[in-house]
Biopython code that builds the backbone (N, CA, C, O; Angstrom):
import numpy as np
from Bio.PDB.StructureBuilder import StructureBuilder

atoms = [
    (1, "MET", "N", (-23.212, 16.117, 41.445)),
    (1, "MET", "CA", (-21.879, 15.741, 41.025)),
    (1, "MET", "C", (-21.412, 16.755, 39.973)),
    (1, "MET", "O", (-22.105, 16.993, 38.984)),
    (2, "PRO", "N", (-20.247, 17.344, 40.191)),
    (2, "PRO", "CA", (-19.784, 18.378, 39.258)),
    (2, "PRO", "C", (-19.327, 17.759, 37.936)),
    (2, "PRO", "O", (-18.817, 16.640, 37.894)),
    (3, "GLU", "N", (-19.522, 18.505, 36.885)),
    (3, "GLU", "CA", (-19.122, 18.057, 35.548)),
    (3, "GLU", "C", (-17.602, 18.180, 35.425)),
    (3, "GLU", "O", (-17.028, 19.162, 35.894)),
    (4, "PRO", "N", (-16.937, 17.193, 34.799)),
    (4, "PRO", "CA", (-15.474, 17.293, 34.664)),
    (4, "PRO", "C", (-15.110, 18.471, 33.766)),
    (4, "PRO", "O", (-15.891, 18.862, 32.898)),
    (5, "PRO", "N", (-13.945, 19.024, 33.974)),
    (5, "PRO", "CA", (-13.544, 20.168, 33.148)),
    (5, "PRO", "C", (-13.434, 19.761, 31.679)),
    (5, "PRO", "O", (-13.037, 18.642, 31.354)),
    (6, "ARG", "N", (-13.790, 20.681, 30.814)),
    (6, "ARG", "CA", (-13.754, 20.408, 29.370)),
    (6, "ARG", "C", (-12.317, 20.439, 28.876)),
    (6, "ARG", "O", (-11.507, 21.262, 29.305)),
    (7, "SER", "N", (-12.026, 19.532, 27.973)),
    (7, "SER", "CA", (-10.666, 19.465, 27.434)),
    (7, "SER", "C", (-10.443, 20.633, 26.479)),
    (7, "SER", "O", (-11.384, 21.290, 26.033)),
    (8, "ARG", "N", (-9.194, 20.863, 26.187)),
    (8, "ARG", "CA", (-8.821, 21.959, 25.268)),
    (8, "ARG", "C", (-9.408, 21.701, 23.879)),
    (8, "ARG", "O", (-9.856, 22.634, 23.213)),
    (9, "LEU", "N", (-9.408, 20.460, 23.446)),
    (9, "LEU", "CA", (-9.973, 20.125, 22.139)),
    (9, "LEU", "C", (-11.467, 20.406, 22.094)),
    (9, "LEU", "O", (-11.960, 20.956, 21.109)),
    (10, "ARG", "N", (-12.192, 20.042, 23.139)),
    (10, "ARG", "CA", (-13.633, 20.292, 23.190)),
    (10, "ARG", "C", (-13.902, 21.792, 23.180)),
    (10, "ARG", "O", (-14.858, 22.243, 22.550)),
    (11, "GLN", "N", (-13.083, 22.556, 23.860)),
    (11, "GLN", "CA", (-13.255, 24.011, 23.877)),
    (11, "GLN", "C", (-13.047, 24.582, 22.485)),
    (11, "GLN", "O", (-13.779, 25.477, 22.060)),
    (12, "LEU", "N", (-12.046, 24.066, 21.769)),
    (12, "LEU", "CA", (-11.797, 24.561, 20.415)),
    (12, "LEU", "C", (-12.923, 24.171, 19.464)),
    (12, "LEU", "O", (-13.311, 24.963, 18.605)),
    (13, "LEU", "N", (-13.453, 22.954, 19.610)),
    (13, "LEU", "CA", (-14.503, 22.491, 18.702)),
    (13, "LEU", "C", (-15.834, 23.204, 18.941)),
    (13, "LEU", "O", (-16.676, 23.257, 18.044)),
    (14, "ASP", "N", (-16.027, 23.748, 20.132)),
    (14, "ASP", "CA", (-17.272, 24.462, 20.415)),
    (14, "ASP", "C", (-17.314, 25.846, 19.780)),
    (14, "ASP", "O", (-18.373, 26.469, 19.716)),
    (15, "ARG", "N", (-16.205, 26.313, 19.328)),
    (15, "ARG", "CA", (-16.180, 27.635, 18.685)),
    (15, "ARG", "C", (-16.857, 27.546, 17.319)),
    (15, "ARG", "O", (-16.719, 26.534, 16.633)),
    (16, "PRO", "N", (-17.580, 28.582, 16.916)),
    (16, "PRO", "CA", (-18.314, 28.512, 15.634)),
    (16, "PRO", "C", (-17.408, 28.433, 14.407)),
    (16, "PRO", "O", (-17.795, 27.834, 13.404)),
    (17, "ASP", "N", (-16.236, 29.008, 14.459)),
    (17, "ASP", "CA", (-15.361, 28.984, 13.279)),
    (17, "ASP", "C", (-14.462, 27.751, 13.245)),
    (17, "ASP", "O", (-13.627, 27.627, 12.349)),
    (18, "ALA", "N", (-14.617, 26.842, 14.200)),
    (18, "ALA", "CA", (-13.731, 25.677, 14.276)),
    (18, "ALA", "C", (-14.103, 24.597, 13.266)),
    (18, "ALA", "O", (-13.217, 23.876, 12.807)),
    (19, "GLY", "N", (-15.357, 24.460, 12.909)),
    (19, "GLY", "CA", (-15.796, 23.388, 12.002)),
    (19, "GLY", "C", (-15.057, 23.365, 10.677)),
    (19, "GLY", "O", (-14.483, 22.337, 10.316)),
    (20, "PRO", "N", (-15.054, 24.475, 9.939)),
    (20, "PRO", "CA", (-14.344, 24.460, 8.648)),
    (20, "PRO", "C", (-12.836, 24.234, 8.803)),
    (20, "PRO", "O", (-12.213, 23.583, 7.964)),
    (21, "ARG", "N", (-12.262, 24.767, 9.864)),
    (21, "ARG", "CA", (-10.821, 24.614, 10.068)),
    (21, "ARG", "C", (-10.466, 23.159, 10.379)),
    (21, "ARG", "O", (-9.475, 22.628, 9.877)),
    (22, "VAL", "N", (-11.290, 22.526, 11.214)),
    (22, "VAL", "CA", (-11.040, 21.121, 11.543)),
    (22, "VAL", "C", (-11.257, 20.250, 10.314)),
    (22, "VAL", "O", (-10.479, 19.332, 10.056)),
    (23, "ARG", "N", (-12.311, 20.535, 9.556)),
    (23, "ARG", "CA", (-12.593, 19.772, 8.342)),
    (23, "ARG", "C", (-11.428, 19.895, 7.357)),
    (23, "ARG", "O", (-11.014, 18.905, 6.753)),
    (24, "LYS", "N", (-10.907, 21.100, 7.200)),
    (24, "LYS", "CA", (-9.789, 21.324, 6.284)),
    (24, "LYS", "C", (-8.545, 20.565, 6.760)),
    (24, "LYS", "O", (-7.821, 19.985, 5.950)),
    (25, "ALA", "N", (-8.301, 20.569, 8.067)),
    (25, "ALA", "CA", (-7.136, 19.867, 8.610)),
    (25, "ALA", "C", (-7.268, 18.356, 8.426)),
    (25, "ALA", "O", (-6.295, 17.687, 8.077)),
    (26, "VAL", "N", (-8.466, 17.817, 8.658)),
    (26, "VAL", "CA", (-8.681, 16.380, 8.509)),
    (26, "VAL", "C", (-8.545, 15.968, 7.049)),
    (26, "VAL", "O", (-7.935, 14.940, 6.754)),
    (27, "LEU", "N", (-9.099, 16.749, 6.136)),
    (27, "LEU", "CA", (-8.975, 16.425, 4.709)),
    (27, "LEU", "C", (-7.521, 16.500, 4.249)),
    (27, "LEU", "O", (-7.080, 15.683, 3.440)),
    (28, "SER", "N", (-6.794, 17.460, 4.755)),
    (28, "SER", "CA", (-5.383, 17.581, 4.406)),
    (28, "SER", "C", (-4.595, 16.374, 4.906)),
    (28, "SER", "O", (-3.756, 15.829, 4.189)),
    (29, "LEU", "N", (-4.868, 15.970, 6.125)),
    (29, "LEU", "CA", (-4.186, 14.804, 6.686)),
    (29, "LEU", "C", (-4.563, 13.539, 5.921)),
    (29, "LEU", "O", (-3.699, 12.712, 5.635)),
    (30, "LEU", "N", (-5.837, 13.381, 5.590)),
    (30, "LEU", "CA", (-6.286, 12.217, 4.835)),
    (30, "LEU", "C", (-5.640, 12.180, 3.448)),
    (30, "LEU", "O", (-5.224, 11.119, 2.983)),
    (31, "GLY", "N", (-5.556, 13.327, 2.798)),
    (31, "GLY", "CA", (-4.906, 13.387, 1.488)),
    (31, "GLY", "C", (-3.440, 13.006, 1.557)),
    (31, "GLY", "O", (-2.920, 12.329, 0.670)),
    (32, "THR", "N", (-2.777, 13.447, 2.621)),
    (32, "THR", "CA", (-1.369, 13.111, 2.798)),
    (32, "THR", "C", (-1.190, 11.614, 3.015)),
    (32, "THR", "O", (-0.265, 11.013, 2.469)),
    (33, "VAL", "N", (-2.062, 11.016, 3.801)),
    (33, "VAL", "CA", (-1.976, 9.571, 4.057)),
    (33, "VAL", "C", (-2.213, 8.785, 2.771)),
    (33, "VAL", "O", (-1.480, 7.838, 2.485)),
    (34, "ILE", "N", (-3.220, 9.161, 1.997)),
    (34, "ILE", "CA", (-3.525, 8.452, 0.746)),
    (34, "ILE", "C", (-2.377, 8.599, -0.252)),
    (34, "ILE", "O", (-2.014, 7.633, -0.923)),
    (35, "ALA", "N", (-1.805, 9.796, -0.356)),
    (35, "ALA", "CA", (-0.674, 10.007, -1.263)),
    (35, "ALA", "C", (0.532, 9.184, -0.821)),
    (35, "ALA", "O", (1.242, 8.622, -1.655)),
    (36, "SER", "N", (0.764, 9.112, 0.479)),
    (36, "SER", "CA", (1.893, 8.328, 0.988)),
    (36, "SER", "C", (1.716, 6.844, 0.684)),
    (36, "SER", "O", (2.668, 6.172, 0.287)),
    (37, "ILE", "N", (0.505, 6.333, 0.869)),
    (37, "ILE", "CA", (0.235, 4.924, 0.570)),
    (37, "ILE", "C", (0.435, 4.646, -0.917)),
    (37, "ILE", "O", (0.971, 3.600, -1.284)),
    (38, "ALA", "N", (0.009, 5.574, -1.774)),
    (38, "ALA", "CA", (0.180, 5.391, -3.218)),
    (38, "ALA", "C", (1.653, 5.376, -3.603)),
    (38, "ALA", "O", (2.072, 4.561, -4.426)),
    (39, "VAL", "N", (2.437, 6.267, -3.019)),
    (39, "VAL", "CA", (3.870, 6.331, -3.332)),
    (39, "VAL", "C", (4.572, 5.066, -2.840)),
    (39, "VAL", "O", (5.400, 4.502, -3.555)),
    (40, "ILE", "N", (4.254, 4.623, -1.642)),
    (40, "ILE", "CA", (4.866, 3.397, -1.113)),
    (40, "ILE", "C", (4.477, 2.200, -1.975)),
    (40, "ILE", "O", (5.315, 1.338, -2.240)),
    (41, "GLY", "N", (3.222, 2.129, -2.418)),
    (41, "GLY", "CA", (2.788, 1.046, -3.297)),
    (41, "GLY", "C", (3.532, 1.051, -4.622)),
    (41, "GLY", "O", (3.943, 0.001, -5.116)),
    (42, "ALA", "N", (3.706, 2.239, -5.199)),
    (42, "ALA", "CA", (4.425, 2.339, -6.470)),
    (42, "ALA", "C", (5.883, 1.919, -6.299)),
    (42, "ALA", "O", (6.429, 1.209, -7.143)),
    (43, "LEU", "N", (6.510, 2.353, -5.217)),
    (43, "LEU", "CA", (7.896, 1.966, -4.972)),
    (43, "LEU", "C", (8.021, 0.468, -4.728)),
    (43, "LEU", "O", (9.000, -0.147, -5.149)),
    (44, "LEU", "N", (7.053, -0.117, -4.061)),
    (44, "LEU", "CA", (7.071, -1.554, -3.813)),
    (44, "LEU", "C", (6.946, -2.337, -5.117)),
    (44, "LEU", "O", (7.667, -3.313, -5.324)),
    (45, "MET", "N", (6.045, -1.921, -5.991)),
    (45, "MET", "CA", (5.901, -2.611, -7.283)),
    (45, "MET", "C", (7.164, -2.464, -8.114)),
    (45, "MET", "O", (7.598, -3.421, -8.755)),
    (46, "TRP", "N", (7.768, -1.262, -8.111)),
    (46, "TRP", "CA", (9.003, -1.046, -8.861)),
    (46, "TRP", "C", (10.108, -1.943, -8.321)),
    (46, "TRP", "O", (10.840, -2.567, -9.091)),
    (47, "HIS", "N", (10.227, -2.007, -7.006)),
    (47, "HIS", "CA", (11.278, -2.821, -6.391)),
    (47, "HIS", "C", (11.101, -4.300, -6.726)),
    (47, "HIS", "O", (12.066, -4.979, -7.076)),
    (48, "LEU", "N", (9.874, -4.796, -6.618)),
    (48, "LEU", "CA", (9.644, -6.217, -6.888)),
    (48, "LEU", "C", (9.887, -6.560, -8.350)),
    (48, "LEU", "O", (10.445, -7.617, -8.644)),
    (49, "SER", "N", (9.486, -5.698, -9.269)),
    (49, "SER", "CA", (9.720, -5.988, -10.683)),
    (49, "SER", "C", (11.212, -5.918, -11.005)),
    (49, "SER", "O", (11.708, -6.712, -11.805)),
    (50, "ARG", "N", (11.930, -4.980, -10.393)),
    (50, "ARG", "CA", (13.377, -4.878, -10.599)),
    (50, "ARG", "C", (14.084, -6.106, -10.042)),
    (50, "ARG", "O", (14.967, -6.670, -10.689)),
    (51, "LYS", "N", (13.693, -6.518, -8.841)),
    (51, "LYS", "CA", (14.297, -7.697, -8.221)),
    (51, "LYS", "C", (14.027, -8.948, -9.069)),
    (51, "LYS", "O", (14.921, -9.775, -9.250)),
    (52, "ALA", "N", (12.815, -9.089, -9.582)),
    (52, "ALA", "CA", (12.479, -10.238, -10.426)),
    (52, "ALA", "C", (13.321, -10.233, -11.700)),
    (52, "ALA", "O", (13.796, -11.282, -12.137)),
    (53, "ARG", "N", (13.507, -9.058, -12.295)),
    (53, "ARG", "CA", (14.320, -8.966, -13.509)),
    (53, "ARG", "C", (15.771, -9.367, -13.217)),
    (53, "ARG", "O", (16.387, -10.079, -14.010)),
    (54, "LEU", "N", (16.316, -8.916, -12.092)),
    (54, "LEU", "CA", (17.689, -9.267, -11.741)),
    (54, "LEU", "C", (17.829, -10.762, -11.491)),
    (54, "LEU", "O", (18.835, -11.360, -11.873)),
    (55, "ILE", "N", (16.850, -11.365, -10.865)),
    (55, "ILE", "CA", (16.895, -12.814, -10.620)),
    (55, "ILE", "C", (16.812, -13.569, -11.937)),
    (55, "ILE", "O", (17.552, -14.531, -12.145)),
    (56, "ARG", "N", (15.915, -13.145, -12.838)),
    (56, "ARG", "CA", (15.782, -13.812, -14.137)),
    (56, "ARG", "C", (17.073, -13.717, -14.940)),
    (56, "ARG", "O", (17.440, -14.670, -15.628)),
    (57, "GLU", "N", (17.772, -12.578, -14.864)),
    (57, "GLU", "CA", (19.015, -12.409, -15.624)),
    (57, "GLU", "C", (20.113, -13.340, -15.124)),
    (57, "GLU", "O", (20.994, -13.715, -15.898)),
    (58, "GLN", "N", (20.083, -13.719, -13.857)),
    (58, "GLN", "CA", (21.124, -14.585, -13.297)),
    (58, "GLN", "C", (20.826, -16.066, -13.478)),
    (58, "GLN", "O", (21.695, -16.899, -13.217)),
    (59, "LEU", "N", (19.642, -16.412, -13.911)),
    (59, "LEU", "CA", (19.305, -17.816, -14.111)),
    (59, "LEU", "C", (19.980, -18.350, -15.367)),
    (59, "LEU", "O", (20.162, -17.628, -16.347)),
    (60, "LYS", "N", (20.346, -19.621, -15.321)),
    (60, "LYS", "CA", (20.909, -20.259, -16.507)),
    (60, "LYS", "C", (19.783, -20.521, -17.496)),
    (60, "LYS", "O", (18.628, -20.663, -17.094)),
    (61, "PRO", "N", (20.102, -20.587, -18.778)),
    (61, "PRO", "CA", (19.039, -20.882, -19.749)),
    (61, "PRO", "C", (18.478, -22.279, -19.502)),
    (61, "PRO", "O", (19.167, -23.138, -18.953)),
    (62, "PRO", "N", (17.261, -22.501, -19.896)),
    (62, "PRO", "CA", (16.654, -23.827, -19.662)),
    (62, "PRO", "C", (17.372, -24.907, -20.467)),
    (62, "PRO", "O", (17.834, -24.674, -21.585)),
    (63, "ARG", "N", (17.450, -26.079, -19.874)),
    (63, "ARG", "CA", (18.094, -27.206, -20.566)),
    (63, "ARG", "C", (17.137, -27.784, -21.598)),
    (63, "ARG", "O", (15.919, -27.804, -21.418)),
    (64, "ALA", "N", (17.722, -28.241, -22.658)),
    (64, "ALA", "CA", (16.915, -28.898, -23.692)),
    (64, "ALA", "C", (16.541, -30.290, -23.201)),
    (64, "ALA", "O", (17.387, -31.037, -22.711)),
    (65, "SER", "N", (15.324, -30.612, -23.333)),
    (65, "SER", "CA", (14.889, -31.951, -22.931)),
    (65, "SER", "C", (13.932, -32.479, -23.990)),
    (65, "SER", "O", (13.164, -31.737, -24.603)),
    (66, "SER", "N", (14.009, -33.753, -24.172)),
    (66, "SER", "CA", (13.101, -34.367, -25.146)),
    (66, "SER", "C", (12.218, -35.354, -24.390)),
    (66, "SER", "O", (12.696, -36.337, -23.823)),
    (67, "LEU", "N", (10.987, -35.081, -24.397)),
    (67, "LEU", "CA", (10.026, -35.971, -23.762)),
    (67, "LEU", "C", (9.398, -36.834, -24.851)),
    (67, "LEU", "O", (8.772, -36.336, -25.787)),
    (68, "SER", "N", (9.579, -38.103, -24.702)),
    (68, "SER", "CA", (9.006, -38.986, -25.721)),
    (68, "SER", "C", (7.527, -39.187, -25.409)),
    (68, "SER", "O", (7.114, -39.214, -24.250)),
    (69, "ASP", "N", (6.770, -39.323, -26.440)),
    (69, "ASP", "CA", (5.346, -39.574, -26.271)),
    (69, "ASP", "C", (5.163, -40.982, -25.724)),
    (69, "ASP", "O", (5.827, -41.907, -26.192)),
    (70, "PRO", "N", (4.300, -41.166, -24.766)),
    (70, "PRO", "CA", (4.075, -42.524, -24.240)),
    (70, "PRO", "C", (3.441, -43.406, -25.319)),
    (70, "PRO", "O", (2.609, -42.959, -26.109)),
    (71, "ASP", "N", (3.844, -44.614, -25.323)),
    (71, "ASP", "CA", (3.324, -45.570, -26.307)),
    (71, "ASP", "C", (1.874, -45.907, -25.915)),
    (71, "ASP", "O", (1.641, -46.407, -24.815)),
    (72, "PRO", "N", (0.915, -45.644, -26.786)),
    (72, "PRO", "CA", (-0.477, -45.891, -26.424)),
    (72, "PRO", "C", (-0.785, -47.382, -26.249)),
    (72, "PRO", "O", (-1.794, -47.727, -25.634)),
    (73, "HIS", "N", (0.068, -48.274, -26.781)),
    (73, "HIS", "CA", (-0.201, -49.712, -26.678)),
    (73, "HIS", "C", (0.330, -50.326, -25.400)),
    (73, "HIS", "O", (0.006, -51.469, -25.078)),
    (74, "GLU", "N", (1.149, -49.574, -24.662)),
    (74, "GLU", "CA", (1.709, -50.086, -23.390)),
    (74, "GLU", "C", (0.855, -49.598, -22.228)),
    (74, "GLU", "O", (1.091, -48.518, -21.687)),
    (75, "THR", "N", (-0.084, -50.353, -21.867)),
    (75, "THR", "CA", (-0.922, -49.998, -20.703)),
    (75, "THR", "C", (-1.139, -51.191, -19.812)),
    (75, "THR", "O", (-1.816, -51.084, -18.789)),
]
sb = StructureBuilder()
sb.init_structure("model")
sb.init_model(0)
sb.init_chain("A")
sb.init_seg("    ")
for serial, (resi, resn, name, xyz) in enumerate(atoms, 1):
    if name == "N":
        sb.init_residue(resn, " ", resi, " ")
    sb.init_atom(name, np.array(xyz, "f"), 0.0, 1.0, " ", f" {name:<3s}", serial, name[0])
structure = sb.get_structure()
């Protein structure tokens, strides 16, 4: 049974100088993904804190209430 033809990627990876180049490309891509996740996380925290501040500013002040202490003799 004949062996299937090798893919272009397999041909490139079999070259001796391909290892460092592939490693560099993967690390670059991984760094970009991690930086993107960090930026999105920072923007999300900023947005949520800003939204919370805007909601708090629109709330009415709390009403004054007087809670009487329960009478210990009424049980």
